[in-house]
PyMOL commands that place a pseudoatom at each C-alpha (Angstrom):
pseudoatom trace, name=CA, resn=MET, resi=1, chain=A, elem=C, hetatm=0, pos=[-176.401, 124.870, 0.665]
pseudoatom trace, name=CA, resn=SER, resi=2, chain=A, elem=C, hetatm=0, pos=[-174.150, 122.773, -1.536]
pseudoatom trace, name=CA, resn=LYS, resi=3, chain=A, elem=C, hetatm=0, pos=[-170.618, 123.779, -2.324]
pseudoatom trace, name=CA, resn=ARG, resi=4, chain=A, elem=C, hetatm=0, pos=[-170.148, 124.938, -5.903]
pseudoatom trace, name=CA, resn=ILE, resi=5, chain=A, elem=C, hetatm=0, pos=[-167.658, 122.891, -7.872]
pseudoatom trace, name=CA, resn=ILE, resi=6, chain=A, elem=C, hetatm=0, pos=[-165.447, 124.998, -10.076]
pseudoatom trace, name=CA, resn=LYS, resi=7, chain=A, elem=C, hetatm=0, pos=[-163.944, 123.583, -13.243]
pseudoatom trace, name=CA, resn=TYR, resi=8, chain=A, elem=C, hetatm=0, pos=[-160.661, 125.414, -13.474]
pseudoatom trace, name=CA, resn=LYS, resi=9, chain=A, elem=C, hetatm=0, pos=[-159.677, 126.235, -17.023]
pseudoatom trace, name=CA, resn=TYR, resi=10, chain=A, elem=C, hetatm=0, pos=[-155.951, 126.616, -16.297]
pseudoatom trace, name=CA, resn=LEU, resi=11, chain=A, elem=C, hetatm=0, pos=[-155.495, 123.805, -13.744]
pseudoatom trace, name=CA, resn=GLU, resi=12, chain=A, elem=C, hetatm=0, pos=[-155.304, 126.358, -10.924]
pseudoatom trace, name=CA, resn=ASP, resi=13, chain=A, elem=C, hetatm=0, pos=[-156.333, 123.849, -8.255]
pseudoatom trace, name=CA, resn=GLU, resi=14, chain=A, elem=C, hetatm=0, pos=[-153.693, 121.329, -9.284]
pseudoatom trace, name=CA, resn=ILE, resi=15, chain=A, elem=C, hetatm=0, pos=[-151.001, 123.982, -9.707]
pseudoatom trace, name=CA, resn=LEU, resi=16, chain=A, elem=C, hetatm=0, pos=[-151.759, 125.440, -6.266]
pseudoatom trace, name=CA, resn=ASP, resi=17, chain=A, elem=C, hetatm=0, pos=[-151.320, 121.939, -4.814]
pseudoatom trace, name=CA, resn=LYS, resi=18, chain=A, elem=C, hetatm=0, pos=[-147.903, 121.757, -6.515]
pseudoatom trace, name=CA, resn=VAL, resi=19, chain=A, elem=C, hetatm=0, pos=[-146.996, 125.208, -5.187]
pseudoatom trace, name=CA, resn=LYS, resi=20, chain=A, elem=C, hetatm=0, pos=[-147.863, 124.063, -1.667]
pseudoatom trace, name=CA, resn=GLU, resi=21, chain=A, elem=C, hetatm=0, pos=[-145.709, 120.946, -2.115]
pseudoatom trace, name=CA, resn=TYR, resi=22, chain=A, elem=C, hetatm=0, pos=[-142.832, 123.157, -3.292]
pseudoatom trace, name=CA, resn=ILE, resi=23, chain=A, elem=C, hetatm=0, pos=[-143.212, 125.529, -0.324]
pseudoatom trace, name=CA, resn=ASP, resi=24, chain=A, elem=C, hetatm=0, pos=[-143.459, 122.612, 2.110]
pseudoatom trace, name=CA, resn=GLY, resi=25, chain=A, elem=C, hetatm=0, pos=[-140.173, 121.336, 0.687]
pseudoatom trace, name=CA, resn=THR, resi=26, chain=A, elem=C, hetatm=0, pos=[-138.444, 124.641, 1.369]
pseudoatom trace, name=CA, resn=TYR, resi=27, chain=A, elem=C, hetatm=0, pos=[-139.121, 124.205, 5.071]
pseudoatom trace, name=CA, resn=LYS, resi=28, chain=A, elem=C, hetatm=0, pos=[-137.211, 120.930, 4.988]
pseudoatom trace, name=CA, resn=GLN, resi=29, chain=A, elem=C, hetatm=0, pos=[-134.110, 122.355, 3.290]
pseudoatom trace, name=CA, resn=HIS, resi=30, chain=A, elem=C, hetatm=0, pos=[-130.847, 122.960, 5.144]
pseudoatom trace, name=CA, resn=TYR, resi=31, chain=A, elem=C, hetatm=0, pos=[-131.282, 126.721, 5.572]
pseudoatom trace, name=CA, resn=ALA, resi=32, chain=A, elem=C, hetatm=0, pos=[-134.652, 126.199, 7.242]
pseudoatom trace, name=CA, resn=GLN, resi=33, chain=A, elem=C, hetatm=0, pos=[-133.272, 123.950, 9.961]
pseudoatom trace, name=CA, resn=GLY, resi=34, chain=A, elem=C, hetatm=0, pos=[-131.898, 126.666, 12.243]
pseudoatom trace, name=CA, resn=LYS, resi=35, chain=A, elem=C, hetatm=0, pos=[-133.839, 128.875, 14.597]
pseudoatom trace, name=CA, resn=TYR, resi=36, chain=A, elem=C, hetatm=0, pos=[-134.091, 131.665, 12.019]
pseudoatom trace, name=CA, resn=GLN, resi=37, chain=A, elem=C, hetatm=0, pos=[-133.935, 131.794, 8.238]
pseudoatom trace, name=CA, resn=ALA, resi=38, chain=A, elem=C, hetatm=0, pos=[-132.268, 134.691, 6.444]
pseudoatom trace, name=CA, resn=THR, resi=39, chain=A, elem=C, hetatm=0, pos=[-135.723, 135.655, 5.184]
pseudoatom trace, name=CA, resn=ASP, resi=40, chain=A, elem=C, hetatm=0, pos=[-136.937, 136.025, 8.786]
pseudoatom trace, name=CA, resn=MET, resi=41, chain=A, elem=C, hetatm=0, pos=[-134.100, 138.395, 9.630]
pseudoatom trace, name=CA, resn=ILE, resi=42, chain=A, elem=C, hetatm=0, pos=[-134.639, 140.472, 6.479]
pseudoatom trace, name=CA, resn=LEU, resi=43, chain=A, elem=C, hetatm=0, pos=[-138.356, 140.770, 7.211]
pseudoatom trace, name=CA, resn=ASP, resi=44, chain=A, elem=C, hetatm=0, pos=[-137.646, 141.692, 10.836]
pseudoatom trace, name=CA, resn=THR, resi=45, chain=A, elem=C, hetatm=0, pos=[-135.446, 144.604, 9.707]
pseudoatom trace, name=CA, resn=GLY, resi=46, chain=A, elem=C, hetatm=0, pos=[-138.336, 146.083, 7.717]
pseudoatom trace, name=CA, resn=HIS, resi=47, chain=A, elem=C, hetatm=0, pos=[-136.989, 145.261, 4.259]
pseudoatom trace, name=CA, resn=GLY, resi=48, chain=A, elem=C, hetatm=0, pos=[-139.497, 142.523, 3.467]
pseudoatom trace, name=CA, resn=GLU, resi=49, chain=A, elem=C, hetatm=0, pos=[-141.347, 144.139, 0.585]
pseudoatom trace, name=CA, resn=GLY, resi=50, chain=A, elem=C, hetatm=0, pos=[-138.202, 145.107, -1.305]
pseudoatom trace, name=CA, resn=PHE, resi=51, chain=A, elem=C, hetatm=0, pos=[-136.621, 141.716, -0.603]
pseudoatom trace, name=CA, resn=CYS, resi=52, chain=A, elem=C, hetatm=0, pos=[-139.653, 139.881, -1.970]
pseudoatom trace, name=CA, resn=MET, resi=53, chain=A, elem=C, hetatm=0, pos=[-140.035, 142.116, -5.029]
pseudoatom trace, name=CA, resn=GLY, resi=54, chain=A, elem=C, hetatm=0, pos=[-136.315, 141.799, -5.771]
pseudoatom trace, name=CA, resn=ASN, resi=55, chain=A, elem=C, hetatm=0, pos=[-136.502, 138.017, -5.624]
pseudoatom trace, name=CA, resn=ILE, resi=56, chain=A, elem=C, hetatm=0, pos=[-139.638, 137.957, -7.771]
pseudoatom trace, name=CA, resn=LEU, resi=57, chain=A, elem=C, hetatm=0, pos=[-137.779, 139.976, -10.417]
pseudoatom trace, name=CA, resn=LYS, resi=58, chain=A, elem=C, hetatm=0, pos=[-134.636, 137.843, -10.059]
pseudoatom trace, name=CA, resn=TYR, resi=59, chain=A, elem=C, hetatm=0, pos=[-136.453, 134.569, -10.685]
pseudoatom trace, name=CA, resn=ALA, resi=60, chain=A, elem=C, hetatm=0, pos=[-138.617, 136.061, -13.437]
pseudoatom trace, name=CA, resn=MET, resi=61, chain=A, elem=C, hetatm=0, pos=[-135.497, 137.283, -15.250]
pseudoatom trace, name=CA, resn=ARG, resi=62, chain=A, elem=C, hetatm=0, pos=[-133.753, 133.935, -14.692]
pseudoatom trace, name=CA, resn=TYR, resi=63, chain=A, elem=C, hetatm=0, pos=[-136.642, 131.808, -15.976]
pseudoatom trace, name=CA, resn=GLY, resi=64, chain=A, elem=C, hetatm=0, pos=[-135.689, 130.230, -19.283]
pseudoatom trace, name=CA, resn=LYS, resi=65, chain=A, elem=C, hetatm=0, pos=[-132.031, 131.186, -18.957]
pseudoatom trace, name=CA, resn=LYS, resi=66, chain=A, elem=C, hetatm=0, pos=[-130.614, 129.127, -16.084]
pseudoatom trace, name=CA, resn=ASN, resi=67, chain=A, elem=C, hetatm=0, pos=[-131.433, 125.431, -16.414]
pseudoatom trace, name=CA, resn=GLY, resi=68, chain=A, elem=C, hetatm=0, pos=[-133.903, 126.197, -19.194]
pseudoatom trace, name=CA, resn=LYS, resi=69, chain=A, elem=C, hetatm=0, pos=[-137.543, 126.764, -18.341]
pseudoatom trace, name=CA, resn=ASN, resi=70, chain=A, elem=C, hetatm=0, pos=[-137.165, 125.571, -14.791]
pseudoatom trace, name=CA, resn=ARG, resi=71, chain=A, elem=C, hetatm=0, pos=[-140.592, 125.371, -13.164]
pseudoatom trace, name=CA, resn=ASP, resi=72, chain=A, elem=C, hetatm=0, pos=[-138.983, 125.856, -9.744]
pseudoatom trace, name=CA, resn=ASP, resi=73, chain=A, elem=C, hetatm=0, pos=[-138.219, 129.457, -10.740]
pseudoatom trace, name=CA, resn=LEU, resi=74, chain=A, elem=C, hetatm=0, pos=[-141.951, 129.997, -11.241]
pseudoatom trace, name=CA, resn=TYR, resi=75, chain=A, elem=C, hetatm=0, pos=[-142.709, 128.367, -7.883]
pseudoatom trace, name=CA, resn=LYS, resi=76, chain=A, elem=C, hetatm=0, pos=[-140.151, 130.691, -6.263]
pseudoatom trace, name=CA, resn=ILE, resi=77, chain=A, elem=C, hetatm=0, pos=[-141.888, 133.709, -7.798]
pseudoatom trace, name=CA, resn=ILE, resi=78, chain=A, elem=C, hetatm=0, pos=[-145.207, 132.552, -6.341]
pseudoatom trace, name=CA, resn=HIS, resi=79, chain=A, elem=C, hetatm=0, pos=[-143.626, 131.790, -2.952]
pseudoatom trace, name=CA, resn=TYR, resi=80, chain=A, elem=C, hetatm=0, pos=[-142.055, 135.257, -2.706]
pseudoatom trace, name=CA, resn=ALA, resi=81, chain=A, elem=C, hetatm=0, pos=[-145.387, 136.795, -3.770]
pseudoatom trace, name=CA, resn=ILE, resi=82, chain=A, elem=C, hetatm=0, pos=[-147.096, 134.924, -0.924]
pseudoatom trace, name=CA, resn=ILE, resi=83, chain=A, elem=C, hetatm=0, pos=[-144.469, 136.190, 1.536]
pseudoatom trace, name=CA, resn=ALA, resi=84, chain=A, elem=C, hetatm=0, pos=[-145.018, 139.731, 0.175]
pseudoatom trace, name=CA, resn=ILE, resi=85, chain=A, elem=C, hetatm=0, pos=[-148.772, 139.356, 0.775]
pseudoatom trace, name=CA, resn=CYS, resi=86, chain=A, elem=C, hetatm=0, pos=[-148.051, 138.300, 4.359]
pseudoatom trace, name=CA, resn=VAL, resi=87, chain=A, elem=C, hetatm=0, pos=[-145.743, 141.329, 4.835]
pseudoatom trace, name=CA, resn=GLU, resi=88, chain=A, elem=C, hetatm=0, pos=[-148.441, 143.622, 3.424]
pseudoatom trace, name=CA, resn=ILE, resi=89, chain=A, elem=C, hetatm=0, pos=[-151.078, 142.154, 5.747]
pseudoatom trace, name=CA, resn=LYS, resi=90, chain=A, elem=C, hetatm=0, pos=[-148.823, 142.586, 8.784]
pseudoatom trace, name=CA, resn=GLU, resi=91, chain=A, elem=C, hetatm=0, pos=[-148.080, 146.197, 7.817]
pseudoatom trace, name=CA, resn=THR, resi=92, chain=A, elem=C, hetatm=0, pos=[-151.590, 147.334, 6.875]
pseudoatom trace, name=CA, resn=ASP, resi=93, chain=A, elem=C, hetatm=0, pos=[-153.931, 145.221, 8.979]
pseudoatom trace, name=CA, resn=PRO, resi=94, chain=A, elem=C, hetatm=0, pos=[-152.169, 143.344, 11.776]
pseudoatom trace, name=CA, resn=LEU, resi=95, chain=A, elem=C, hetatm=0, pos=[-155.537, 142.358, 13.249]
pseudoatom trace, name=CA, resn=GLU, resi=96, chain=A, elem=C, hetatm=0, pos=[-156.242, 140.347, 10.093]
pseudoatom trace, name=CA, resn=ILE, resi=97, chain=A, elem=C, hetatm=0, pos=[-153.436, 138.014, 11.129]
pseudoatom trace, name=CA, resn=ASP, resi=98, chain=A, elem=C, hetatm=0, pos=[-155.629, 136.815, 13.981]
pseudoatom trace, name=CA, resn=THR, resi=99, chain=A, elem=C, hetatm=0, pos=[-158.302, 135.746, 11.491]
pseudoatom trace, name=CA, resn=ILE, resi=100, chain=A, elem=C, hetatm=0, pos=[-155.865, 133.928, 9.192]
pseudoatom trace, name=CA, resn=LYS, resi=101, chain=A, elem=C, hetatm=0, pos=[-154.348, 130.672, 10.296]
pseudoatom trace, name=CA, resn=PHE, resi=102, chain=A, elem=C, hetatm=0, pos=[-150.697, 131.708, 9.945]
pseudoatom trace, name=CA, resn=PRO, resi=103, chain=A, elem=C, hetatm=0, pos=[-148.391, 128.931, 11.060]
pseudoatom trace, name=CA, resn=ARG, resi=104, chain=A, elem=C, hetatm=0, pos=[-146.474, 129.964, 14.147]
pseudoatom trace, name=CA, resn=ARG, resi=105, chain=A, elem=C, hetatm=0, pos=[-142.837, 129.025, 14.495]
pseudoatom trace, name=CA, resn=SER, resi=106, chain=A, elem=C, hetatm=0, pos=[-141.960, 127.311, 17.725]
pseudoatom trace, name=CA, resn=ASP, resi=107, chain=A, elem=C, hetatm=0, pos=[-138.777, 129.085, 18.809]
for i in range(1, 107): cmd.bond("trace and resi %d" % i, "trace and resi %d" % (i + 1))
show_as sticks, trace
zoom trace
């Protein structure tokens, strides 16, 4: 069976590639160099959903105001939404984690 090629109307495939590049870059930033990021500690205390939703709102409210229409604010919204999805999966169906290739941190 051949794989169906989708012609994305809103450049979703290209934008998702850019989102991945943005997220990859966050793992190279100074606050990601230690053993734990602040995000890890917040998630470990059980405040992950609220933390993610708060940051989504923060960057949505900031978009267009700080540094103009800064595309990085939109990437941050998407990144925090992805983290929120991960939190939701861990809370509602931890067995699903075994079927998803989540990157494991080497501590």
